[in-house]
TORKOL-4160 file (C-alpha; in steps of 0.2 Angstrom, whole numbers, padded with zeros to 4 digits, m for minus):
462
<pt num="1" X="0405" Y="m0009" Z="m0047"/>
<pt num="2" X="0395" Y="0006" Z="m0044"/>
<pt num="3" X="0382" Y="0009" Z="m0057"/>
<pt num="4" X="0383" Y="0026" Z="m0063"/>
<pt num="5" X="0371" Y="0040" Z="m0062"/>
<pt num="6" X="0360" Y="0040" Z="m0074"/>
<pt num="7" X="0361" Y="0061" Z="m0080"/>
<pt num="8" X="0379" Y="0055" Z="m0081"/>
<pt num="9" X="0379" Y="0041" Z="m0091"/>
<pt num="10" X="0367" Y="0050" Z="m0104"/>
<pt num="11" X="0379" Y="0065" Z="m0101"/>
<pt num="12" X="0393" Y="0055" Z="m0109"/>
<pt num="13" X="0385" Y="0043" Z="m0120"/>
<pt num="14" X="0377" Y="0058" Z="m0131"/>
<pt num="15" X="0395" Y="0057" Z="m0138"/>
<pt num="16" X="0391" Y="0043" Z="m0146"/>
<pt num="17" X="0377" Y="0048" Z="m0155"/>
<pt num="18" X="0382" Y="0057" Z="m0169"/>
<pt num="19" X="0390" Y="0040" Z="m0176"/>
<pt num="20" X="0376" Y="0030" Z="m0171"/>
<pt num="21" X="0358" Y="0038" Z="m0176"/>
<pt num="22" X="0362" Y="0040" Z="m0194"/>
<pt num="23" X="0362" Y="0021" Z="m0195"/>
<pt num="24" X="0346" Y="0020" Z="m0189"/>
<pt num="25" X="0332" Y="0017" Z="m0199"/>
<pt num="26" X="0319" Y="0028" Z="m0192"/>
<pt num="27" X="0333" Y="0043" Z="m0193"/>
<pt num="28" X="0327" Y="0056" Z="m0205"/>
<pt num="29" X="0340" Y="0067" Z="m0205"/>
<pt num="30" X="0352" Y="0057" Z="m0216"/>
<pt num="31" X="0354" Y="0071" Z="m0227"/>
<pt num="32" X="0366" Y="0080" Z="m0220"/>
<pt num="33" X="0380" Y="0077" Z="m0205"/>
<pt num="34" X="0377" Y="0078" Z="m0186"/>
<pt num="35" X="0385" Y="0093" Z="m0180"/>
<pt num="36" X="0380" Y="0090" Z="m0161"/>
<pt num="37" X="0367" Y="0082" Z="m0150"/>
<pt num="38" X="0362" Y="0088" Z="m0133"/>
<pt num="39" X="0350" Y="0078" Z="m0119"/>
<pt num="40" X="0334" Y="0088" Z="m0117"/>
<pt num="41" X="0327" Y="0075" Z="m0103"/>
<pt num="42" X="0331" Y="0060" Z="m0096"/>
<pt num="43" X="0318" Y="0048" Z="m0088"/>
<pt num="44" X="0322" Y="0033" Z="m0078"/>
<pt num="45" X="0309" Y="0019" Z="m0080"/>
<pt num="46" X="0318" Y="0005" Z="m0073"/>
<pt num="47" X="0333" Y="0006" Z="m0060"/>
<pt num="48" X="0347" Y="m0005" Z="m0056"/>
<pt num="49" X="0355" Y="m0018" Z="m0066"/>
<pt num="50" X="0347" Y="m0018" Z="m0078"/>
<pt num="51" X="0344" Y="m0001" Z="m0081"/>
<pt num="52" X="0331" Y="0007" Z="m0092"/>
<pt num="53" X="0330" Y="0027" Z="m0098"/>
<pt num="54" X="0319" Y="0035" Z="m0109"/>
<pt num="55" X="0330" Y="0050" Z="m0118"/>
<pt num="56" X="0324" Y="0064" Z="m0126"/>
<pt num="57" X="0339" Y="0072" Z="m0137"/>
<pt num="58" X="0340" Y="0086" Z="m0148"/>
<pt num="59" X="0350" Y="0082" Z="m0164"/>
<pt num="60" X="0357" Y="0098" Z="m0173"/>
<pt num="61" X="0361" Y="0097" Z="m0192"/>
<pt num="62" X="0368" Y="0114" Z="m0196"/>
<pt num="63" X="0354" Y="0126" Z="m0194"/>
<pt num="64" X="0342" Y="0113" Z="m0191"/>
<pt num="65" X="0336" Y="0106" Z="m0174"/>
<pt num="66" X="0324" Y="0091" Z="m0172"/>
<pt num="67" X="0321" Y="0082" Z="m0156"/>
<pt num="68" X="0322" Y="0062" Z="m0154"/>
<pt num="69" X="0317" Y="0049" Z="m0140"/>
<pt num="70" X="0328" Y="0034" Z="m0136"/>
<pt num="71" X="0325" Y="0019" Z="m0123"/>
<pt num="72" X="0343" Y="0017" Z="m0119"/>
<pt num="73" X="0346" Y="0000" Z="m0108"/>
<pt num="74" X="0362" Y="m0004" Z="m0097"/>
<pt num="75" X="0366" Y="m0020" Z="m0090"/>
<pt num="76" X="0383" Y="m0027" Z="m0086"/>
<pt num="77" X="0379" Y="m0044" Z="m0096"/>
<pt num="78" X="0372" Y="m0039" Z="m0114"/>
<pt num="79" X="0357" Y="m0052" Z="m0120"/>
<pt num="80" X="0361" Y="m0062" Z="m0133"/>
<pt num="81" X="0354" Y="m0055" Z="m0150"/>
<pt num="82" X="0357" Y="m0036" Z="m0144"/>
<pt num="83" X="0374" Y="m0032" Z="m0152"/>
<pt num="84" X="0367" Y="m0025" Z="m0166"/>
<pt num="85" X="0359" Y="m0011" Z="m0152"/>
<pt num="86" X="0375" Y="m0007" Z="m0145"/>
<pt num="87" X="0378" Y="0013" Z="m0144"/>
<pt num="88" X="0395" Y="0012" Z="m0132"/>
<pt num="89" X="0402" Y="0009" Z="m0116"/>
<pt num="90" X="0402" Y="0018" Z="m0100"/>
<pt num="91" X="0415" Y="0012" Z="m0085"/>
<pt num="92" X="0415" Y="m0004" Z="m0095"/>
<pt num="93" X="0394" Y="m0006" Z="m0093"/>
<pt num="94" X="0388" Y="m0010" Z="m0110"/>
<pt num="95" X="0374" Y="0003" Z="m0115"/>
<pt num="96" X="0360" Y="0000" Z="m0129"/>
<pt num="97" X="0346" Y="0006" Z="m0140"/>
<pt num="98" X="0332" Y="m0005" Z="m0129"/>
<pt num="99" X="0318" Y="m0007" Z="m0140"/>
<pt num="100" X="0322" Y="m0023" Z="m0144"/>
<pt num="101" X="0325" Y="m0029" Z="m0127"/>
<pt num="102" X="0309" Y="m0039" Z="m0121"/>
<pt num="103" X="0313" Y="m0038" Z="m0103"/>
<pt num="104" X="0315" Y="m0019" Z="m0102"/>
<pt num="105" X="0302" Y="m0015" Z="m0113"/>
<pt num="106" X="0289" Y="m0027" Z="m0103"/>
<pt num="107" X="0286" Y="m0010" Z="m0091"/>
<pt num="108" X="0279" Y="m0001" Z="m0106"/>
<pt num="109" X="0265" Y="m0010" Z="m0107"/>
<pt num="110" X="0261" Y="m0012" Z="m0088"/>
<pt num="111" X="0262" Y="0007" Z="m0086"/>
<pt num="112" X="0249" Y="0010" Z="m0097"/>
<pt num="113" X="0239" Y="m0003" Z="m0091"/>
<pt num="114" X="0241" Y="0003" Z="m0072"/>
<pt num="115" X="0239" Y="0023" Z="m0078"/>
<pt num="116" X="0255" Y="0029" Z="m0069"/>
<pt num="117" X="0266" Y="0044" Z="m0070"/>
<pt num="118" X="0284" Y="0043" Z="m0072"/>
<pt num="119" X="0293" Y="0059" Z="m0071"/>
<pt num="120" X="0285" Y="0068" Z="m0085"/>
<pt num="121" X="0279" Y="0055" Z="m0092"/>
<pt num="122" X="0260" Y="0048" Z="m0091"/>
<pt num="123" X="0254" Y="0031" Z="m0097"/>
<pt num="124" X="0235" Y="0029" Z="m0099"/>
<pt num="125" X="0223" Y="0018" Z="m0105"/>
<pt num="126" X="0207" Y="0023" Z="m0114"/>
<pt num="127" X="0192" Y="0022" Z="m0105"/>
<pt num="128" X="0184" Y="0007" Z="m0102"/>
<pt num="129" X="0201" Y="m0002" Z="m0108"/>
<pt num="130" X="0208" Y="m0016" Z="m0098"/>
<pt num="131" X="0225" Y="m0022" Z="m0103"/>
<pt num="132" X="0237" Y="m0036" Z="m0095"/>
<pt num="133" X="0254" Y="m0032" Z="m0087"/>
<pt num="134" X="0263" Y="m0049" Z="m0091"/>
<pt num="135" X="0266" Y="m0050" Z="m0108"/>
<pt num="136" X="0283" Y="m0046" Z="m0117"/>
<pt num="137" X="0288" Y="m0037" Z="m0134"/>
<pt num="138" X="0296" Y="m0040" Z="m0150"/>
<pt num="139" X="0300" Y="m0026" Z="m0162"/>
<pt num="140" X="0293" Y="m0027" Z="m0180"/>
<pt num="141" X="0310" Y="m0025" Z="m0190"/>
<pt num="142" X="0300" Y="m0018" Z="m0205"/>
<pt num="143" X="0294" Y="m0002" Z="m0198"/>
<pt num="144" X="0304" Y="0014" Z="m0205"/>
<pt num="145" X="0300" Y="0032" Z="m0197"/>
<pt num="146" X="0294" Y="0026" Z="m0181"/>
<pt num="147" X="0298" Y="0009" Z="m0169"/>
<pt num="148" X="0284" Y="m0004" Z="m0165"/>
<pt num="149" X="0284" Y="m0015" Z="m0153"/>
<pt num="150" X="0270" Y="m0032" Z="m0153"/>
<pt num="151" X="0266" Y="m0038" Z="m0135"/>
<pt num="152" X="0259" Y="m0056" Z="m0135"/>
<pt num="153" X="0251" Y="m0055" Z="m0152"/>
<pt num="154" X="0237" Y="m0045" Z="m0146"/>
<pt num="155" X="0243" Y="m0026" Z="m0145"/>
<pt num="156" X="0256" Y="m0014" Z="m0155"/>
<pt num="157" X="0265" Y="m0001" Z="m0146"/>
<pt num="158" X="0271" Y="0014" Z="m0158"/>
<pt num="159" X="0285" Y="0026" Z="m0153"/>
<pt num="160" X="0286" Y="0040" Z="m0163"/>
<pt num="161" X="0305" Y="0041" Z="m0162"/>
<pt num="162" X="0305" Y="0060" Z="m0171"/>
<pt num="163" X="0294" Y="0070" Z="m0157"/>
<pt num="164" X="0283" Y="0086" Z="m0160"/>
<pt num="165" X="0274" Y="0098" Z="m0146"/>
<pt num="166" X="0256" Y="0093" Z="m0147"/>
<pt num="167" X="0247" Y="0081" Z="m0150"/>
<pt num="168" X="0253" Y="0067" Z="m0162"/>
<pt num="169" X="0239" Y="0066" Z="m0178"/>
<pt num="170" X="0240" Y="0049" Z="m0178"/>
<pt num="171" X="0233" Y="0048" Z="m0160"/>
<pt num="172" X="0221" Y="0065" Z="m0163"/>
<pt num="173" X="0212" Y="0055" Z="m0178"/>
<pt num="174" X="0212" Y="0039" Z="m0171"/>
<pt num="175" X="0202" Y="0046" Z="m0156"/>
<pt num="176" X="0191" Y="0056" Z="m0166"/>
<pt num="177" X="0188" Y="0041" Z="m0177"/>
<pt num="178" X="0185" Y="0028" Z="m0165"/>
<pt num="179" X="0174" Y="0041" Z="m0155"/>
<pt num="180" X="0160" Y="0040" Z="m0169"/>
<pt num="181" X="0162" Y="0023" Z="m0172"/>
<pt num="182" X="0175" Y="0019" Z="m0187"/>
<pt num="183" X="0176" Y="0001" Z="m0193"/>
<pt num="184" X="0189" Y="0005" Z="m0203"/>
<pt num="185" X="0204" Y="0007" Z="m0189"/>
<pt num="186" X="0213" Y="m0002" Z="m0178"/>
<pt num="187" X="0206" Y="0000" Z="m0160"/>
<pt num="188" X="0214" Y="0013" Z="m0149"/>
<pt num="189" X="0220" Y="0007" Z="m0131"/>
<pt num="190" X="0232" Y="0018" Z="m0123"/>
<pt num="191" X="0246" Y="0031" Z="m0125"/>
<pt num="192" X="0260" Y="0039" Z="m0116"/>
<pt num="193" X="0263" Y="0057" Z="m0118"/>
<pt num="194" X="0278" Y="0069" Z="m0109"/>
<pt num="195" X="0285" Y="0086" Z="m0112"/>
<pt num="196" X="0293" Y="0093" Z="m0126"/>
<pt num="197" X="0301" Y="0113" Z="m0123"/>
<pt num="198" X="0289" Y="0114" Z="m0111"/>
<pt num="199" X="0273" Y="0109" Z="m0121"/>
<pt num="200" X="0263" Y="0092" Z="m0119"/>
<pt num="201" X="0269" Y="0080" Z="m0133"/>
<pt num="202" X="0263" Y="0061" Z="m0140"/>
<pt num="203" X="0275" Y="0048" Z="m0134"/>
<pt num="204" X="0268" Y="0031" Z="m0140"/>
<pt num="205" X="0252" Y="0026" Z="m0144"/>
<pt num="206" X="0245" Y="0008" Z="m0140"/>
<pt num="207" X="0232" Y="m0002" Z="m0152"/>
<pt num="208" X="0225" Y="m0020" Z="m0155"/>
<pt num="209" X="0238" Y="m0030" Z="m0167"/>
<pt num="210" X="0230" Y="m0038" Z="m0181"/>
<pt num="211" X="0242" Y="m0053" Z="m0185"/>
<pt num="212" X="0232" Y="m0060" Z="m0198"/>
<pt num="213" X="0232" Y="m0044" Z="m0209"/>
<pt num="214" X="0239" Y="m0042" Z="m0225"/>
<pt num="215" X="0244" Y="m0025" Z="m0230"/>
<pt num="216" X="0239" Y="m0019" Z="m0247"/>
<pt num="217" X="0256" Y="m0016" Z="m0255"/>
<pt num="218" X="0261" Y="m0036" Z="m0252"/>
<pt num="219" X="0241" Y="m0038" Z="m0259"/>
<pt num="220" X="0245" Y="m0028" Z="m0276"/>
<pt num="221" X="0262" Y="m0031" Z="m0280"/>
<pt num="222" X="0259" Y="m0051" Z="m0280"/>
<pt num="223" X="0243" Y="m0046" Z="m0292"/>
<pt num="224" X="0255" Y="m0039" Z="m0303"/>
<pt num="225" X="0266" Y="m0051" Z="m0301"/>
<pt num="226" X="0254" Y="m0066" Z="m0307"/>
<pt num="227" X="0249" Y="m0053" Z="m0324"/>
<pt num="228" X="0269" Y="m0051" Z="m0327"/>
<pt num="229" X="0271" Y="m0071" Z="m0326"/>
<pt num="230" X="0260" Y="m0073" Z="m0339"/>
<pt num="231" X="0258" Y="m0055" Z="m0350"/>
<pt num="232" X="0246" Y="m0064" Z="m0364"/>
<pt num="233" X="0233" Y="m0064" Z="m0351"/>
<pt num="234" X="0222" Y="m0046" Z="m0349"/>
<pt num="235" X="0221" Y="m0039" Z="m0329"/>
<pt num="236" X="0204" Y="m0043" Z="m0329"/>
<pt num="237" X="0209" Y="m0061" Z="m0332"/>
<pt num="238" X="0219" Y="m0064" Z="m0319"/>
<pt num="239" X="0214" Y="m0078" Z="m0306"/>
<pt num="240" X="0225" Y="m0064" Z="m0294"/>
<pt num="241" X="0214" Y="m0048" Z="m0300"/>
<pt num="242" X="0216" Y="m0035" Z="m0290"/>
<pt num="243" X="0201" Y="m0022" Z="m0295"/>
<pt num="244" X="0188" Y="m0028" Z="m0280"/>
<pt num="245" X="0198" Y="m0026" Z="m0269"/>
<pt num="246" X="0202" Y="m0009" Z="m0275"/>
<pt num="247" X="0185" Y="m0006" Z="m0276"/>
<pt num="248" X="0182" Y="m0012" Z="m0258"/>
<pt num="249" X="0198" Y="0000" Z="m0252"/>
<pt num="250" X="0190" Y="0016" Z="m0260"/>
<pt num="251" X="0176" Y="0012" Z="m0252"/>
<pt num="252" X="0182" Y="0011" Z="m0234"/>
<pt num="253" X="0193" Y="0028" Z="m0238"/>
<pt num="254" X="0178" Y="0036" Z="m0242"/>
<pt num="255" X="0170" Y="0032" Z="m0226"/>
<pt num="256" X="0184" Y="0034" Z="m0215"/>
<pt num="257" X="0184" Y="0054" Z="m0224"/>
<pt num="258" X="0165" Y="0054" Z="m0221"/>
<pt num="259" X="0168" Y="0049" Z="m0202"/>
<pt num="260" X="0184" Y="0062" Z="m0200"/>
<pt num="261" X="0172" Y="0074" Z="m0206"/>
<pt num="262" X="0158" Y="0070" Z="m0194"/>
<pt num="263" X="0171" Y="0069" Z="m0182"/>
<pt num="264" X="0182" Y="0087" Z="m0184"/>
<pt num="265" X="0171" Y="0095" Z="m0195"/>
<pt num="266" X="0176" Y="0104" Z="m0211"/>
<pt num="267" X="0179" Y="0120" Z="m0220"/>
<pt num="268" X="0177" Y="0129" Z="m0237"/>
<pt num="269" X="0195" Y="0131" Z="m0243"/>
<pt num="270" X="0195" Y="0153" Z="m0249"/>
<pt num="271" X="0205" Y="0161" Z="m0261"/>
<pt num="272" X="0219" Y="0162" Z="m0251"/>
<pt num="273" X="0219" Y="0144" Z="m0247"/>
<pt num="274" X="0223" Y="0141" Z="m0264"/>
<pt num="275" X="0235" Y="0155" Z="m0269"/>
<pt num="276" X="0247" Y="0145" Z="m0253"/>
<pt num="277" X="0243" Y="0128" Z="m0261"/>
<pt num="278" X="0249" Y="0134" Z="m0277"/>
<pt num="279" X="0264" Y="0144" Z="m0272"/>
<pt num="280" X="0270" Y="0129" Z="m0260"/>
<pt num="281" X="0267" Y="0117" Z="m0278"/>
<pt num="282" X="0279" Y="0129" Z="m0287"/>
<pt num="283" X="0292" Y="0130" Z="m0275"/>
<pt num="284" X="0292" Y="0111" Z="m0272"/>
<pt num="285" X="0295" Y="0109" Z="m0293"/>
<pt num="286" X="0309" Y="0122" Z="m0293"/>
<pt num="287" X="0317" Y="0114" Z="m0280"/>
<pt num="288" X="0318" Y="0097" Z="m0287"/>
<pt num="289" X="0321" Y="0103" Z="m0304"/>
<pt num="290" X="0337" Y="0110" Z="m0297"/>
<pt num="291" X="0341" Y="0092" Z="m0289"/>
<pt num="292" X="0334" Y="0083" Z="m0306"/>
<pt num="293" X="0335" Y="0094" Z="m0322"/>
<pt num="294" X="0326" Y="0080" Z="m0331"/>
<pt num="295" X="0310" Y="0085" Z="m0324"/>
<pt num="296" X="0315" Y="0103" Z="m0332"/>
<pt num="297" X="0306" Y="0098" Z="m0349"/>
<pt num="298" X="0289" Y="0095" Z="m0341"/>
<pt num="299" X="0291" Y="0112" Z="m0330"/>
<pt num="300" X="0278" Y="0121" Z="m0342"/>
<pt num="301" X="0265" Y="0109" Z="m0342"/>
<pt num="302" X="0266" Y="0106" Z="m0323"/>
<pt num="303" X="0266" Y="0125" Z="m0318"/>
<pt num="304" X="0250" Y="0126" Z="m0331"/>
<pt num="305" X="0241" Y="0113" Z="m0321"/>
<pt num="306" X="0245" Y="0120" Z="m0303"/>
<pt num="307" X="0239" Y="0137" Z="m0308"/>
<pt num="308" X="0222" Y="0130" Z="m0315"/>
<pt num="309" X="0220" Y="0129" Z="m0294"/>
<pt num="310" X="0220" Y="0148" Z="m0292"/>
<pt num="311" X="0203" Y="0149" Z="m0305"/>
<pt num="312" X="0194" Y="0134" Z="m0296"/>
<pt num="313" X="0175" Y="0138" Z="m0300"/>
<pt num="314" X="0168" Y="0125" Z="m0286"/>
<pt num="315" X="0169" Y="0124" Z="m0267"/>
<pt num="316" X="0183" Y="0115" Z="m0262"/>
<pt num="317" X="0180" Y="0106" Z="m0244"/>
<pt num="318" X="0196" Y="0106" Z="m0230"/>
<pt num="319" X="0196" Y="0094" Z="m0217"/>
<pt num="320" X="0207" Y="0081" Z="m0207"/>
<pt num="321" X="0214" Y="0068" Z="m0219"/>
<pt num="322" X="0226" Y="0054" Z="m0218"/>
<pt num="323" X="0239" Y="0063" Z="m0227"/>
<pt num="324" X="0252" Y="0050" Z="m0230"/>
<pt num="325" X="0240" Y="0037" Z="m0241"/>
<pt num="326" X="0246" Y="0024" Z="m0250"/>
<pt num="327" X="0244" Y="0005" Z="m0251"/>
<pt num="328" X="0257" Y="0002" Z="m0238"/>
<pt num="329" X="0245" Y="0011" Z="m0225"/>
<pt num="330" X="0231" Y="0000" Z="m0227"/>
<pt num="331" X="0228" Y="m0017" Z="m0221"/>
<pt num="332" X="0216" Y="m0030" Z="m0225"/>
<pt num="333" X="0209" Y="m0041" Z="m0212"/>
<pt num="334" X="0194" Y="m0053" Z="m0215"/>
<pt num="335" X="0182" Y="m0041" Z="m0209"/>
<pt num="336" X="0188" Y="m0027" Z="m0224"/>
<pt num="337" X="0200" Y="m0015" Z="m0226"/>
<pt num="338" X="0209" Y="m0003" Z="m0210"/>
<pt num="339" X="0217" Y="0011" Z="m0213"/>
<pt num="340" X="0235" Y="0015" Z="m0203"/>
<pt num="341" X="0246" Y="0028" Z="m0197"/>
<pt num="342" X="0239" Y="0046" Z="m0199"/>
<pt num="343" X="0255" Y="0054" Z="m0192"/>
<pt num="344" X="0254" Y="0060" Z="m0209"/>
<pt num="345" X="0270" Y="0062" Z="m0222"/>
<pt num="346" X="0284" Y="0060" Z="m0207"/>
<pt num="347" X="0297" Y="0073" Z="m0218"/>
<pt num="348" X="0283" Y="0086" Z="m0219"/>
<pt num="349" X="0284" Y="0101" Z="m0205"/>
<pt num="350" X="0273" Y="0098" Z="m0190"/>
<pt num="351" X="0262" Y="0112" Z="m0194"/>
<pt num="352" X="0259" Y="0105" Z="m0211"/>
<pt num="353" X="0255" Y="0087" Z="m0205"/>
<pt num="354" X="0244" Y="0096" Z="m0195"/>
<pt num="355" X="0233" Y="0107" Z="m0206"/>
<pt num="356" X="0216" Y="0102" Z="m0214"/>
<pt num="357" X="0217" Y="0098" Z="m0232"/>
<pt num="358" X="0207" Y="0091" Z="m0247"/>
<pt num="359" X="0203" Y="0072" Z="m0246"/>
<pt num="360" X="0209" Y="0074" Z="m0263"/>
<pt num="361" X="0226" Y="0073" Z="m0256"/>
<pt num="362" X="0222" Y="0054" Z="m0250"/>
<pt num="363" X="0214" Y="0050" Z="m0266"/>
<pt num="364" X="0229" Y="0057" Z="m0276"/>
<pt num="365" X="0240" Y="0048" Z="m0265"/>
<pt num="366" X="0232" Y="0032" Z="m0267"/>
<pt num="367" X="0232" Y="0032" Z="m0286"/>
<pt num="368" X="0249" Y="0037" Z="m0285"/>
<pt num="369" X="0251" Y="0020" Z="m0275"/>
<pt num="370" X="0244" Y="0009" Z="m0289"/>
<pt num="371" X="0256" Y="0015" Z="m0302"/>
<pt num="372" X="0270" Y="0011" Z="m0291"/>
<pt num="373" X="0263" Y="m0008" Z="m0288"/>
<pt num="374" X="0260" Y="m0010" Z="m0306"/>
<pt num="375" X="0279" Y="m0004" Z="m0313"/>
<pt num="376" X="0290" Y="m0010" Z="m0297"/>
<pt num="377" X="0294" Y="m0028" Z="m0306"/>
<pt num="378" X="0300" Y="m0016" Z="m0324"/>
<pt num="379" X="0312" Y="m0006" Z="m0312"/>
<pt num="380" X="0331" Y="m0009" Z="m0320"/>
<pt num="381" X="0325" Y="m0021" Z="m0332"/>
<pt num="382" X="0326" Y="m0023" Z="m0350"/>
<pt num="383" X="0311" Y="m0012" Z="m0358"/>
<pt num="384" X="0301" Y="m0024" Z="m0363"/>
<pt num="385" X="0282" Y="m0015" Z="m0373"/>
<pt num="386" X="0273" Y="m0029" Z="m0369"/>
<pt num="387" X="0277" Y="m0031" Z="m0350"/>
<pt num="388" X="0274" Y="m0011" Z="m0350"/>
<pt num="389" X="0257" Y="m0011" Z="m0357"/>
<pt num="390" X="0251" Y="m0024" Z="m0344"/>
<pt num="391" X="0257" Y="m0013" Z="m0331"/>
<pt num="392" X="0249" Y="0003" Z="m0337"/>
<pt num="393" X="0232" Y="m0008" Z="m0340"/>
<pt num="394" X="0233" Y="m0016" Z="m0322"/>
<pt num="395" X="0236" Y="0003" Z="m0315"/>
<pt num="396" X="0222" Y="0010" Z="m0323"/>
<pt num="397" X="0210" Y="m0007" Z="m0320"/>
<pt num="398" X="0215" Y="m0002" Z="m0302"/>
<pt num="399" X="0214" Y="0017" Z="m0301"/>
<pt num="400" X="0196" Y="0015" Z="m0308"/>
<pt num="401" X="0189" Y="0002" Z="m0296"/>
<pt num="402" X="0196" Y="0014" Z="m0283"/>
<pt num="403" X="0187" Y="0029" Z="m0288"/>
<pt num="404" X="0171" Y="0019" Z="m0293"/>
<pt num="405" X="0172" Y="0012" Z="m0274"/>
<pt num="406" X="0176" Y="0030" Z="m0268"/>
<pt num="407" X="0163" Y="0036" Z="m0278"/>
<pt num="408" X="0149" Y="0024" Z="m0271"/>
<pt num="409" X="0154" Y="0027" Z="m0253"/>
<pt num="410" X="0156" Y="0047" Z="m0253"/>
<pt num="411" X="0139" Y="0050" Z="m0267"/>
<pt num="412" X="0132" Y="0063" Z="m0253"/>
<pt num="413" X="0150" Y="0072" Z="m0249"/>
<pt num="414" X="0161" Y="0073" Z="m0262"/>
<pt num="415" X="0156" Y="0062" Z="m0277"/>
<pt num="416" X="0168" Y="0053" Z="m0289"/>
<pt num="417" X="0186" Y="0060" Z="m0286"/>
<pt num="418" X="0188" Y="0060" Z="m0305"/>
<pt num="419" X="0173" Y="0075" Z="m0306"/>
<pt num="420" X="0185" Y="0085" Z="m0298"/>
<pt num="421" X="0198" Y="0083" Z="m0312"/>
<pt num="422" X="0209" Y="0098" Z="m0312"/>
<pt num="423" X="0209" Y="0097" Z="m0292"/>
<pt num="424" X="0216" Y="0078" Z="m0293"/>
<pt num="425" X="0228" Y="0081" Z="m0306"/>
<pt num="426" X="0237" Y="0093" Z="m0298"/>
<pt num="427" X="0238" Y="0084" Z="m0281"/>
<pt num="428" X="0244" Y="0071" Z="m0292"/>
<pt num="429" X="0256" Y="0078" Z="m0301"/>
<pt num="430" X="0264" Y="0086" Z="m0285"/>
<pt num="431" X="0264" Y="0071" Z="m0278"/>
<pt num="432" X="0274" Y="0065" Z="m0291"/>
<pt num="433" X="0287" Y="0078" Z="m0291"/>
<pt num="434" X="0289" Y="0076" Z="m0272"/>
<pt num="435" X="0293" Y="0057" Z="m0277"/>
<pt num="436" X="0304" Y="0064" Z="m0287"/>
<pt num="437" X="0314" Y="0070" Z="m0273"/>
<pt num="438" X="0313" Y="0056" Z="m0262"/>
<pt num="439" X="0319" Y="0044" Z="m0278"/>
<pt num="440" X="0335" Y="0056" Z="m0281"/>
<pt num="441" X="0338" Y="0054" Z="m0264"/>
<pt num="442" X="0336" Y="0036" Z="m0259"/>
<pt num="443" X="0334" Y="0026" Z="m0275"/>
<pt num="444" X="0340" Y="0035" Z="m0290"/>
<pt num="445" X="0335" Y="0019" Z="m0301"/>
<pt num="446" X="0316" Y="0020" Z="m0297"/>
<pt num="447" X="0317" Y="0038" Z="m0305"/>
<pt num="448" X="0308" Y="0032" Z="m0322"/>
<pt num="449" X="0291" Y="0028" Z="m0312"/>
<pt num="450" X="0286" Y="0045" Z="m0306"/>
<pt num="451" X="0295" Y="0055" Z="m0323"/>
<pt num="452" X="0286" Y="0043" Z="m0335"/>
<pt num="453" X="0269" Y="0045" Z="m0324"/>
<pt num="454" X="0273" Y="0065" Z="m0326"/>
<pt num="455" X="0275" Y="0063" Z="m0344"/>
<pt num="456" X="0257" Y="0051" Z="m0347"/>
<pt num="457" X="0246" Y="0064" Z="m0334"/>
<pt num="458" X="0252" Y="0080" Z="m0341"/>
<pt num="459" X="0249" Y="0075" Z="m0361"/>
<pt num="460" X="0232" Y="0067" Z="m0355"/>
<pt num="461" X="0240" Y="0048" Z="m0356"/>
<pt num="462" X="0233" Y="0044" Z="m0340"/>
């Protein structure tokens, strides 16, 4: 059987993608139907049988056009375990999403180790880094907006599924932090770059993999489960009390903020910046109220909290920050806490993710995450005042411990986040409004978590 020309194969295969893409965890456009998909670029990474192609496509959904990258495999005999990756067949030959094919993806790490160029793709390791060329990969199944491959339990390669022109903030900030010796990130080892509409674009990055690390969400929710199992105890009486870890996490986040400031600088926010921030908050609020009318009863208090930012009487410093910080974005190792995934909020526009922001944005994100961890076991359950009180107690204890740890490490910069009460409050409320939109679209049963938080914050109960 004559193998099809790769470009012809992709040209025919794109007709299958409008049905296939919405079923992928990493596809961000599940909110509306796909009107068309067109190929932007195809690179042959491995020819013959099996064939491996790197493909960039543009997905059109009404007035929205967004580029995604795919790894397409093709071989006459589809290996066991890859049936779920099936996209379609061309000339009787199976074509599939190849990130789970260890035989094919081995070349990605090999090319980075050898620093080769393939078409418009450039594979490179960081200065002084040596990588093996013979490790097989396995995908991490829990990944959401991107796809990560672990090589030999030593390295992790992240493929950025939705592409943007320019250097991805995850790569940019890891490089900057590594250059100043930040101890709270996993070492950056290499990258893949390409082109998008004639401009450079980050395709992937490689870091050291930490197989024994535990993410913060798992640790925090284990502590909450312990508390709920014996509601007669208070949070500080638990054997699994999380407050010490929350304190150390606050120190780590403050240190990363200081390192980012040291590496990339900062600037003072002007009045125009406050106006833009407030307008963005108000637009989000009006948009979400239209989707979730229950939020409307809190609108006056929310608008008042947001408008207060226009009259801030102390300087607010802007810098690069994490941008999407929560307990699922931190790892606890034997040496301490690490922050991961500096890409920013995946759903936000590229310009917004690359913008300078107040470090209090990250603090607000983590405070919201403590609230979620505390209440996740109560979602969908009959109301129990005792369990609700214990959840609130756990959240308050760990939020305070986090802020105290942050204040200790940031004594010479931002200091205690709680000293910037109105700004922190506005950021936390804005984050909760965002959460309401997310829960409405994805997990309606969770709406009670951000709605009840807004009620407590706006009435001074939190």
